[in-house]
C-alpha positions as CSV (number, residue, x, y, z in Angstrom):
1,M,206.4,-158.6,15.2
2,A,205.4,-158.4,18.9
3,E,204.4,-154.9,19.9
4,N,206.9,-154.7,22.8
5,A,209.8,-155.8,20.6
6,K,212.0,-153.0,19.2
7,F,212.8,-153.1,15.5
8,G,216.5,-153.1,14.9
9,Y,218.5,-151.8,11.9
10,V,222.1,-151.3,10.7
11,Y,223.3,-148.3,8.7
12,D,226.7,-146.6,8.6
13,E,228.0,-144.0,6.2
14,G,231.4,-145.8,6.3
15,M,229.9,-148.1,3.7
16,L,229.5,-145.2,1.3
17,L,233.3,-145.1,0.8
18,H,233.0,-148.3,-1.2
19,R,232.8,-146.9,-4.8
20,C,234.2,-147.8,-8.2
21,N,236.7,-145.0,-9.0
22,Y,237.5,-146.4,-12.5
23,D,233.9,-146.8,-13.8
24,S,231.2,-144.4,-12.6
25,T,228.5,-146.5,-14.4
26,M,228.4,-149.3,-11.9
27,L,224.9,-149.9,-10.8
28,E,225.9,-151.0,-7.3
29,C,226.7,-147.5,-6.0
30,P,226.9,-145.8,-2.6
31,Q,223.6,-144.0,-3.0
32,R,221.7,-147.2,-2.7
33,I,221.8,-147.5,1.1
34,Q,221.6,-143.8,1.6
35,I,218.4,-143.6,-0.4
36,I,216.9,-146.5,1.5
37,Y,217.9,-145.1,4.9
38,E,216.5,-141.7,4.1
39,R,213.3,-143.2,2.8
40,L,212.7,-145.2,6.0
41,L,213.3,-142.1,8.0
42,R,210.9,-140.1,5.9
43,D,208.2,-142.8,6.3
44,G,208.6,-142.8,10.0
45,L,209.6,-146.5,10.1
46,L,212.7,-145.9,12.2
47,I,210.9,-144.0,15.0
48,D,211.6,-145.9,18.3
49,A,213.7,-148.4,16.3
50,Q,217.1,-149.5,17.7
51,K,220.1,-148.6,15.6
52,I,222.8,-151.1,16.0
53,Q,226.2,-149.6,16.8
54,S,228.4,-150.2,13.8
55,R,231.8,-151.9,13.9
56,K,234.2,-153.6,11.6
57,A,234.3,-157.4,11.6
58,E,237.5,-159.0,12.9
59,D,239.4,-161.6,10.9
60,W,238.2,-164.5,13.1
61,E,234.6,-163.6,12.1
62,L,235.4,-163.4,8.4
63,L,237.2,-166.7,8.7
64,L,233.9,-168.4,9.4
65,N,233.4,-168.3,5.7
66,H,236.5,-167.0,3.9
67,P,240.2,-167.9,4.0
68,Q,242.9,-165.7,5.5
69,E,244.5,-165.6,2.0
70,L,241.6,-163.7,0.6
71,I,241.4,-161.3,3.6
72,D,245.1,-160.5,3.3
73,S,245.0,-160.1,-0.5
74,L,242.2,-157.5,-0.1
75,E,243.9,-155.7,2.7
76,D,247.0,-155.3,0.5
77,L,245.1,-153.3,-2.2
78,N,246.2,-149.7,-1.7
79,L,245.7,-148.2,-5.1
80,D,242.8,-148.1,-7.6
81,E,245.1,-149.7,-10.2
82,E,245.9,-152.6,-7.9
83,C,242.2,-153.0,-7.2
84,E,241.3,-153.2,-10.9
85,E,244.1,-155.6,-11.6
86,F,243.0,-157.9,-8.8
87,C,239.5,-157.9,-10.2
88,R,240.6,-159.3,-13.6
89,G,240.7,-162.7,-12.1
90,Y,237.1,-162.7,-10.8
91,E,233.6,-162.4,-12.2
92,L,231.9,-159.0,-12.2
93,L,234.0,-157.7,-9.3
94,W,235.1,-154.1,-8.7
95,L,237.0,-152.7,-5.7
96,C,238.6,-149.6,-4.3
97,P,241.1,-149.3,-1.5
98,Q,238.2,-148.6,1.0
99,S,236.2,-151.6,-0.1
100,V,237.4,-154.0,2.5
101,D,236.7,-151.6,5.4
102,A,233.1,-151.1,4.1
103,A,232.7,-154.9,3.8
104,R,234.0,-155.3,7.3
105,I,231.5,-152.8,8.6
106,A,228.7,-154.6,6.8
107,V,229.6,-157.9,8.3
108,G,230.5,-156.8,11.9
109,S,227.4,-154.6,12.3
110,T,225.1,-157.3,11.0
111,I,226.6,-159.8,13.4
112,D,225.8,-157.4,16.2
113,M,222.2,-157.1,15.0
114,L,222.0,-160.9,15.2
115,K,223.4,-160.8,18.8
116,A,220.9,-158.1,19.7
117,N,218.1,-160.3,18.4
118,I,219.3,-163.4,20.2
119,N,219.7,-161.5,23.4
120,G,216.2,-160.1,23.2
121,L,217.2,-156.5,22.7
122,I,215.4,-156.3,19.4
123,G,212.9,-158.3,17.5
124,N,213.1,-158.3,13.7
125,G,215.7,-156.2,11.9
126,F,217.0,-154.9,8.6
127,A,220.7,-154.5,7.8
128,I,220.9,-151.7,5.3
129,I,224.4,-152.6,4.1
130,R,226.7,-152.7,1.2
131,P,228.6,-154.2,-0.5
132,P,226.2,-157.1,-0.9
133,G,227.5,-160.6,-0.3
134,H,225.3,-163.5,-1.5
135,H,227.5,-164.3,-4.5
136,S,230.7,-164.6,-2.5
137,Y,232.1,-167.8,-1.1
138,S,235.5,-169.1,0.2
139,N,238.2,-167.2,-1.9
140,Q,235.7,-166.2,-4.6
141,P,234.4,-162.6,-4.2
142,Q,232.3,-161.9,-7.3
143,A,229.3,-160.0,-8.8
144,Y,229.6,-156.9,-6.6
145,C,230.1,-159.1,-3.5
146,I,233.2,-159.3,-1.3
147,F,232.4,-161.0,2.0
148,N,229.2,-163.1,2.3
149,T,227.4,-161.3,5.2
150,T,224.4,-163.7,5.2
151,A,226.5,-166.8,5.3
152,I,228.8,-165.4,8.0
153,V,225.9,-164.4,10.2
154,A,224.2,-167.8,9.7
155,K,227.4,-169.6,10.7
156,Y,228.0,-167.2,13.6
157,A,224.5,-168.1,14.9
158,V,225.2,-171.8,15.0
159,E,228.9,-171.9,15.8
160,K,229.1,-169.0,18.3
161,L,225.5,-168.5,19.6
162,H,224.7,-172.3,19.6
163,L,221.5,-172.1,17.5
164,K,220.7,-175.5,16.0
165,R,218.8,-174.5,12.8
166,V,218.9,-171.4,10.6
167,L,216.6,-170.7,7.6
168,I,217.9,-168.5,4.8
169,I,215.5,-167.2,2.1
170,D,217.2,-165.4,-0.9
171,I,214.7,-163.4,-2.9
172,D,217.3,-161.5,-5.0
173,Y,216.9,-161.7,-8.8
174,H,220.2,-163.5,-9.2
175,C,221.2,-166.9,-7.8
176,G,222.6,-166.8,-4.3
177,N,225.4,-169.1,-5.5
178,G,227.8,-167.8,-2.9
179,T,225.5,-168.6,0.0
180,Y,224.8,-172.0,-1.6
181,Q,228.4,-172.9,-1.8
182,S,229.1,-171.6,1.7
183,L,226.4,-173.7,3.3
184,K,226.2,-176.7,0.9
185,N,225.1,-180.0,2.6
186,D,225.4,-178.5,6.1
187,N,222.0,-179.5,7.5
188,R,222.1,-176.9,10.3
189,F,221.0,-174.6,7.5
190,L,218.1,-174.7,5.0
191,F,218.7,-172.4,2.0
192,I,215.7,-171.3,-0.1
193,N,217.0,-169.8,-3.4
194,F,214.7,-167.9,-5.7
195,H,216.6,-166.9,-8.8
196,A,216.6,-166.3,-12.6
197,Y,217.7,-169.5,-14.3
198,H,216.3,-169.6,-17.9
199,Y,217.6,-173.1,-18.3
200,G,221.2,-172.0,-17.5
201,A,221.3,-169.1,-19.9
202,S,221.4,-166.7,-17.0
203,W,224.5,-166.2,-14.9
204,P,226.1,-168.2,-13.2
205,F,225.5,-170.7,-16.0
206,D,225.4,-173.7,-13.8
207,S,222.9,-176.7,-13.7
208,E,223.6,-177.1,-10.0
209,Y,221.0,-174.4,-9.4
210,D,218.2,-176.2,-11.1
211,Y,215.2,-177.5,-9.1
212,D,217.0,-180.9,-8.5
213,S,220.1,-179.6,-6.8
214,S,222.1,-182.4,-5.2
215,A,222.7,-180.4,-2.0
216,T,220.7,-181.8,0.9
217,N,219.8,-178.4,2.4
218,H,219.0,-176.5,-0.8
219,I,215.5,-175.7,-2.1
220,S,216.1,-174.1,-5.4
221,I,213.3,-172.1,-7.1
222,P,214.7,-171.6,-10.6
223,L,212.8,-169.1,-12.7
224,N,212.7,-170.0,-16.3
225,A,210.2,-167.3,-17.4
226,A,210.3,-163.6,-16.9
227,M,207.7,-161.4,-15.1
228,N,206.8,-163.6,-12.2
229,N,204.9,-161.3,-9.8
230,E,204.2,-161.2,-6.1
231,F,201.3,-163.6,-6.5
232,D,203.5,-166.1,-8.3
233,Y,206.2,-165.8,-5.6
234,M,203.6,-166.3,-2.8
235,A,202.4,-169.4,-4.6
236,A,205.9,-170.9,-4.3
237,L,206.1,-169.8,-0.7
238,Y,202.8,-171.4,0.3
239,I,203.1,-174.6,-1.7
240,I,206.7,-175.6,-1.3
241,V,208.8,-173.2,0.8
242,M,206.7,-172.8,3.9
243,P,205.8,-176.5,4.4
244,L,209.5,-177.5,4.2
245,A,210.5,-174.5,6.3
246,K,208.0,-175.5,9.0
247,E,209.3,-179.0,9.0
248,F,212.8,-177.7,9.3
249,A,211.7,-175.6,12.4
250,P,214.3,-172.9,12.3
251,E,215.3,-170.8,15.4
252,L,216.3,-167.9,13.1
253,V,215.2,-166.7,9.7
254,L,217.5,-164.6,7.4
255,I,216.2,-162.9,4.3
256,S,218.7,-162.1,1.6
257,A,216.7,-159.1,0.5
258,G,217.5,-158.4,-3.2
259,F,215.1,-155.8,-4.7
260,D,216.3,-156.4,-8.3
261,A,213.5,-159.0,-8.8
262,A,211.1,-156.1,-8.4
263,Y,208.8,-154.8,-11.1
264,C,210.8,-152.3,-13.3
265,D,214.2,-152.8,-11.7
266,Q,216.4,-151.1,-14.2
267,I,219.0,-153.8,-14.7
268,V,216.8,-156.1,-16.9
269,E,213.1,-155.4,-16.4
270,L,213.1,-152.5,-18.9
271,D,213.4,-155.1,-21.6
272,S,210.7,-157.2,-20.0
273,F,213.1,-160.0,-19.1
274,G,213.3,-159.4,-15.4
275,Q,210.9,-160.4,-12.7
276,A,207.9,-158.4,-11.5
277,I,207.4,-158.4,-7.7
278,K,205.7,-155.1,-6.8
279,A,207.1,-153.6,-3.6
280,H,204.3,-154.7,-1.3
281,G,205.1,-158.3,-2.3
282,Y,208.3,-158.0,-0.3
283,G,206.3,-156.8,2.6
284,H,204.0,-159.8,2.5
285,I,207.0,-162.2,2.3
286,A,208.4,-160.6,5.4
287,R,205.1,-160.7,7.2
288,L,204.5,-164.3,6.3
289,L,207.8,-165.3,7.8
290,D,207.2,-163.2,10.9
291,E,203.8,-164.8,11.4
292,H,205.5,-168.2,11.7
293,W,208.7,-167.1,13.5
294,P,207.8,-163.9,15.3
295,N,210.8,-161.6,16.2
296,K,213.2,-164.0,14.6
297,V,213.4,-162.5,11.1
298,L,216.4,-160.5,10.0
299,A,216.7,-159.0,6.5
300,I,220.0,-158.3,4.9
301,L,220.2,-156.0,1.8
302,E,221.5,-157.6,-1.4
303,G,220.7,-156.2,-4.9
304,G,218.3,-153.6,-6.4
305,Y,219.3,-150.8,-8.7
306,L,216.4,-148.5,-9.7
307,P,216.1,-145.9,-6.8
308,E,212.4,-145.4,-7.2
309,S,211.9,-149.1,-7.0
310,Y,214.3,-150.3,-4.3
311,A,213.3,-147.4,-2.0
312,E,209.6,-148.4,-2.2
313,C,210.5,-152.1,-1.8
314,A,212.7,-151.4,1.3
315,S,209.8,-149.4,2.8
316,Q,207.3,-152.2,2.3
317,L,209.7,-154.9,3.5
318,T,210.2,-152.9,6.7
319,R,206.5,-152.5,7.1
320,G,206.2,-156.3,6.8
321,L,208.9,-156.9,9.4
322,Q,207.3,-154.5,11.8
323,G,203.8,-156.0,11.4
324,A,202.4,-152.8,9.9
325,S,199.4,-152.8,7.5
326,L,200.3,-153.7,3.9
327,P,198.5,-153.1,0.6
328,N,196.5,-156.2,-0.5
329,I,198.0,-158.5,-3.1
330,A,195.7,-158.7,-6.1
331,H,194.4,-162.2,-6.8
332,Q,194.9,-163.7,-10.2
333,K,192.9,-166.4,-12.0
334,S,196.0,-168.3,-12.9
335,L,199.7,-168.5,-12.1
336,N,202.7,-168.1,-14.4
337,T,202.8,-171.6,-15.9
338,C,206.6,-171.8,-15.6
339,M,206.3,-171.2,-11.9
340,V,203.7,-173.9,-11.6
341,E,206.1,-176.3,-13.4
342,T,209.0,-175.4,-11.1
343,I,206.9,-175.9,-8.0
344,W,205.6,-179.3,-9.3
345,S,209.1,-180.5,-10.2
346,G,210.6,-179.2,-7.0
347,L,208.0,-181.1,-4.9
348,C,208.7,-184.3,-6.9
349,H,212.4,-184.0,-6.2
350,H,212.2,-183.0,-2.5
351,S,209.4,-185.5,-1.7
352,K,212.2,-188.1,-1.5
353,R,213.7,-186.3,1.5
354,W,211.0,-184.1,3.0
355,E,207.8,-185.5,4.5
356,S,206.0,-182.2,4.0
357,A,206.9,-182.1,0.3
358,A,205.5,-185.7,-0.1
359,V,202.3,-184.7,1.7
360,M,201.8,-181.6,-0.5
361,L,202.7,-183.6,-3.7
362,S,200.1,-186.2,-2.8
363,R,197.4,-183.5,-2.3
364,L,198.2,-182.0,-5.7
365,Q,198.3,-185.4,-7.5
366,Q,194.9,-186.2,-5.9
367,Q,193.6,-182.9,-7.3
368,Q,194.8,-183.9,-10.7
369,M,193.0,-187.3,-10.5
370,H,189.8,-185.6,-9.2
371,N,189.8,-183.4,-12.3
372,N,190.5,-186.4,-14.6
373,L,194.0,-185.1,-15.4
374,P,197.1,-187.3,-15.5
375,I,199.4,-187.2,-12.5
376,Y,202.4,-184.8,-12.9
377,A,205.8,-186.2,-13.8
378,P,208.9,-184.0,-14.2
379,P,210.3,-183.7,-17.8
380,S,212.2,-186.9,-18.6
381,E,215.2,-184.8,-19.8
382,R,216.3,-181.5,-18.4
383,V,217.3,-178.6,-20.6
384,F,220.6,-176.8,-19.8
385,V,222.1,-174.4,-22.2
386,G,224.8,-172.7,-20.1
387,R,227.7,-175.2,-20.2
388,K,229.7,-173.5,-22.9
389,F,229.3,-170.1,-21.2
390,R,230.5,-171.5,-17.9
391,L,233.6,-172.9,-19.5
392,I,234.4,-169.6,-21.2
393,W,234.0,-167.6,-17.9
394,N,236.2,-170.1,-16.1
395,R,238.9,-169.6,-18.8
396,I,238.7,-165.9,-18.4
397,K,239.3,-166.1,-14.7
398,E,242.1,-168.6,-15.2
399,F,243.9,-166.2,-17.6
400,R,243.0,-163.1,-15.5
401,V,241.5,-161.2,-18.5
402,A,238.1,-160.3,-17.1
403,R,236.7,-157.0,-18.3
404,T,236.4,-154.6,-15.3
405,R,234.5,-151.8,-16.9
406,G,231.4,-151.1,-18.9
407,W,229.5,-154.3,-18.1
408,I,226.0,-152.9,-18.5
409,Q,225.2,-150.2,-21.0
410,L,222.0,-148.6,-19.8
411,E,222.7,-144.9,-20.4
412,E,219.1,-144.1,-21.3
413,A,217.7,-146.1,-18.5
414,T,219.9,-144.6,-15.8
415,A,219.6,-141.0,-17.1
416,S,216.9,-139.1,-15.1
417,N,215.5,-137.7,-18.4
418,G,215.7,-140.9,-20.4
419,S,212.5,-142.3,-21.8
420,K,213.1,-145.8,-20.4
421,Y,213.8,-144.4,-16.9
422,N,210.7,-142.2,-17.1
423,D,208.6,-145.1,-18.3
424,A,209.8,-147.3,-15.4
425,V,209.1,-144.6,-12.8
426,N,205.6,-144.0,-14.3
427,R,204.8,-147.7,-14.0
428,I,206.0,-147.8,-10.4
429,N,204.0,-144.8,-9.5
430,A,201.0,-146.2,-11.2
431,Y,200.9,-149.4,-9.1
432,I,201.6,-147.4,-5.9
433,M,198.6,-145.3,-6.6
434,E,196.5,-148.5,-6.7
435,Y,197.6,-149.6,-3.2
436,D,194.6,-150.7,-1.1
437,Y,195.1,-150.5,2.7
438,T,191.4,-150.2,3.5
439,S,190.5,-153.9,3.7
440,Q,193.0,-156.3,5.0
441,R,192.3,-159.6,3.2
442,D,193.4,-162.7,4.9
443,D,192.6,-165.3,2.2
444,L,196.1,-165.9,1.0
445,N,196.7,-169.4,2.1
446,E,197.5,-172.9,0.8
447,E,194.1,-173.4,-0.7
448,T,194.3,-170.1,-2.6
449,F,197.2,-171.5,-4.6
450,I,196.5,-175.3,-4.6
451,K,193.5,-174.8,-6.8
452,R,195.7,-172.9,-9.3
453,M,198.2,-175.7,-9.5
454,L,196.3,-177.9,-12.0
455,W,198.7,-179.3,-14.7
456,T,196.7,-179.7,-17.9
457,P,197.8,-181.3,-21.3
458,S,198.5,-177.8,-22.6
459,S,200.5,-176.6,-19.6
460,A,203.9,-177.9,-20.8
461,S,203.5,-176.0,-24.1
462,E,202.4,-172.8,-22.3
463,A,205.5,-173.1,-20.0
464,F,207.8,-173.5,-23.0
465,L,206.4,-170.5,-24.8
466,L,206.6,-168.4,-21.6
467,S,210.2,-169.3,-21.0
468,A,211.4,-168.8,-24.6
469,P,211.7,-165.0,-24.9
470,A,213.9,-164.4,-21.8
471,T,215.9,-167.6,-22.3
472,L,216.7,-166.7,-25.9
473,Y,217.5,-163.1,-24.9
474,F,220.2,-164.2,-22.5
475,Y,221.4,-167.1,-24.6
476,N,221.7,-165.0,-27.7
477,A,223.6,-162.2,-25.9
478,M,226.3,-164.6,-24.8
479,E,226.3,-166.6,-28.1
480,Q,226.7,-163.6,-30.3
481,C,229.6,-162.4,-28.2
482,L,231.4,-165.7,-28.4
483,N,230.9,-165.8,-32.2
484,D,232.4,-162.3,-32.8
485,D,236.2,-162.0,-32.3
486,T,235.8,-158.3,-31.5
487,S,232.8,-158.5,-29.2
488,K,232.6,-157.4,-25.5
489,Y,229.9,-158.5,-23.1
490,L,230.0,-158.4,-19.3
491,I,233.4,-159.8,-18.4
492,V,234.1,-161.2,-21.8
493,D,236.5,-159.4,-24.2
494,M,236.9,-161.9,-27.1
495,A,239.9,-160.1,-28.7
496,T,241.8,-160.2,-25.4
497,L,240.8,-163.8,-24.7
498,N,241.7,-165.1,-28.1
499,G,245.0,-163.2,-28.0
500,V,246.0,-164.9,-24.7
501,Q,244.9,-168.3,-26.0
502,R,247.0,-167.9,-29.2
503,N,250.0,-167.0,-27.1
504,I,249.6,-170.0,-25.0
505,S,249.2,-172.4,-28.0
506,S,252.2,-170.9,-29.9
């Protein structure tokens, strides 16, 4: 970020009023933004920064991405009981009577951060907002998300401020399916989507989010293995994301900043089936984007659920946005083989449309031949295991029998004296202690990663073995639920679902 450009940010305590009054175990809780804001203050990262005046979005702004029917339905919810009943027809959604006001503040304030950037009042910025939004689209609020702030801001930029091209990079653990559906095939936008996939065993159980998405403006980076770290993510950025992004030539960059892909995030990493970006990895992602599009990078908070993790991630992301020094990323001899496979397959798919992908693919294939290795070809048949799960979840929504409480049972992990919690905090503190600010390495570049992209005869087997544990973990959790008439898992309550189906058939 240029030295004379003020850093901008959004924060308003009105968003703390969004809370689940009928289930106190929800991981998306008011304290998330409060903890992040206080951490940035404590680190001195908001000194001389420009706080954006908060406001609620008006209907016409929400209508850029959502129908009036949804807005009116949400406004009509006046009691907790009405909120919970409404949520039975959606996936992983909770609400309270104050939720729509909090969501309006999130959207309206972030739009004004965008306008401040376009008008030159601020450079880069960070919207510390909730509820998150990247799963929501049209009349489908879901998965903690009500209005899709990122999609609305992107559309506002092109439709109201007359920008021609907006790049969106989603680095949340979960698929940005709402942003995808909101912007699908609109080539004013390029959507980069890092997300857990596990061959469709991971929500939202849809093959549309594999590497060969049919959408013309979607670059999907599906993660089939767990524990991809910051070095693996940077490989994908340098080899496939940045070449295509530079060819796209955006006038604005939006980051859907989800910190649940971080090392030790409590929602899944405690069982070693999450991802493993250390906090400074988020900083390097932000800095890389700012280096190419200075003062045009706005981050918008999405997920992240372990306070010790997401506070550190937010601090490092902000340092990257501000051009401050960052700890070095440790170099590895090799990359996660599943990430290598995803990058290769993505390049093969996108080379049909993107010249930069074709150029990079040619370089990698020449490297294969130079090393007497066969050229890479994507698997002849794709693996997808989520079809049955998607059908069941659709049926649950149709019958309006979604469970609204007790989705994730992590009592030990969320208790401050629990052994899993303490183990996670200790691991986070351990890597923070190893931060190296003393020598700023500048050797992260395409060549760093190209030489690690060799695809050998054993690579496919290695990728399969790496993907198996997490894929089976998520697959078996859903499969066991469906095979037990009394089981409950996430939104699924088999006894209730089977009862409704029997009543319909009788």
